[in-house]
N, C-alpha and C positions, 0 to 999 in steps of 0.2 A: 451600766457597767463602768467600772473605774478604769482609769488609764493603765494601771498596773495589770489588770485583767486583759485588756487589749494588747498590752505589750507581751504578755505571756503567749497569747494566741498567735500574735505576729511572729514571735521567736520560734514557736513550734512549727509554723508553716514554712519558715525559711529553711528548715532542714529537710523539707520534703520537695519533690519535684513539682513544678507548677502545673504540669500537664502529664497525663499518662496516655500512651497509645494503646488502644484496645486491639490486641493482636487479632482476635477473631474478625472484627469489623474490617480491619486493614486487609486481612487475608481475603475476605469476601470481595472487597473492592478490587483487589489485584486480580482475583479470578474473573470478575466481571470485565475488567479491562482486557484481560487475555482472551476471553470469549469474544469480545467485540472486535479485537484485532484479528482473531481467527475467522470470524464471520466475514469481515471486510476482505481478508485475503482470499477466502473461498469465493466470494462474489467476484472479485477482481480476476481470479484465475478462470472462473467459468465464463466471464465476459470475454476474456482474452481468447479462450479456446473456441467459444461459439462464434465470436466475431471473425477470428482468423479463418476458421473452416467455412463459414458462410460466405465471406468475401472471396476466398479462393474458389468456392463453388460457383458463385455468381460470375466471377471473371472467366472461369473455364467455360461456362455456358454461353455468355454473351460474346466473348472474344474468340473462342476457338470452335464452338459448336455452331453458333449462328453466323459467325463472321470469321474471317481469318485474322488472328491476333498479330500484334507486332512484338518486337523484342522486349519492349517495356512492359507489355501485358504479361508475357511469360515471366519476367523478373518479379512482377507484382504477385503472380500466383505463387511463385517460389517463396517470396517473403511472407505472404500470409500463411502458407503451409508451415514454414519454419516457426512462425510465431505461435501457431497451434501446438506444434511439437514442444516448443520452449515452455509454453504454459502447462502442458501435461507433465513434462519432466520436473519442472519446478514444484508443481503440486505434489508429485510423488515424493520428492526429496524433503519438502516441508513437512509432510505427514509423517515420514519416517523419523525426522529429527525431533518431532514433538514427543515421541515416546521416551526420549533420553533424559527428561527433566525430573528431578525429585519433587514429590508432592509436599512442599513446605511453603512457607511465606516467601522465602528467598528463591526457592526453586520455581514457584509459580510466577514470581516477578521476572526471573530470568527467561522463562518461557514466553511471557507476554512481551518482554523486550526483544527477544529473538524474532517473534512473529512480526513485531512492529518494525524491526530493522529490515526484515525480508520485504515487508510492504513498501518501505521507503526505497529500497534498492530496485524493486520491481517497477515502482512508479517512476523512478529516475531513469531507468533503462527505457521505459516506454516514452517518456517525455523527451529525452535527448537523443535517443537512438532510433527507435522504431518509427515513431510518428513522422519525424522529418524525412527519413528514408522513403517511407511509403508515400508521403506527400509528393516529393520530387519525382519519384518513379511514376506514380499515378498521373501526375500533371504532365510529364513527358509523354506518357501513353495517350492521354487525352489530346494533346497537341498533335501527336503523330497520326491520330485517327482523323476521320473526316467529320468529327462531331462539331457542332456549332461552338463558337467562342464562349457563349454564356454557360456552357457546361463547365468550362475551366474556371470561370469567375465564381460560379456557385460552389465548386469544389474548393477553391481558395478561401472563400468566406467560411465554409464549413470547417476547413482546417484551422483557421484563425480561432473560431469558436471552441473547437476541441482543444486547441493548445491552451487557451485561456482557462478553460475548465480543468485541464490536466495540471496546470501550474497551481491552481487553487487547491485541488485535491492533494497534490504533492506537499504543499505547505501544511495542510491538515495532518498528513501522516508524519511529517517531520516534527510538528508540535506535539503529537501524541507520543512519539518516540522519546522526545526530549523530556517530557513529563515523567515517563517511566524511568529514564536514565537518572534523572534528578532524585526520584524516589529511591532507586537502588543505591545511589551514592549516599543519600542520607541514612538509609538503613544500615549500610555497611560501616559507615562512620560511627554510628551509635553502638554497634555491636563490638567495635574495637575497643 
């Protein structure tokens, strides 16, 4: 090939975009990310609901049926019952909100971003609101009861482990949300 031929090829390529986004592939990836966020939200909600109801049931059985509970035990039962109701209500609201999105690339991206935002806020609420409250009230309940001190120590270590894992999980959700937000920003900038 002569230099002039190469120059013509080069010039013809300069007028074309260097890359092309395949819309179908992008749409499938967005749908997959949305499904993954939805599955994660489902699992989190069910864990929240089942954990709250099981913990409330166990506390009712051990602290009120087998033993006479103290004030902190009662508050713990109320907190676990509230978290169960909170999980059920949020699940219902999230499912209803999912029906309002348009089935398009941008609509599916907004849906995935919405579910991801929901997961981040749910995780943040659990991490900074629910877990510390349950920890302190349950610890006070253990201290007020006649349980050995090692119960409180094991409970404290368990709380530290759960807090560490919750923070790691929260960072994963934030990272996923940020990826989706960046993709939305890029797509909306390109369409303008």
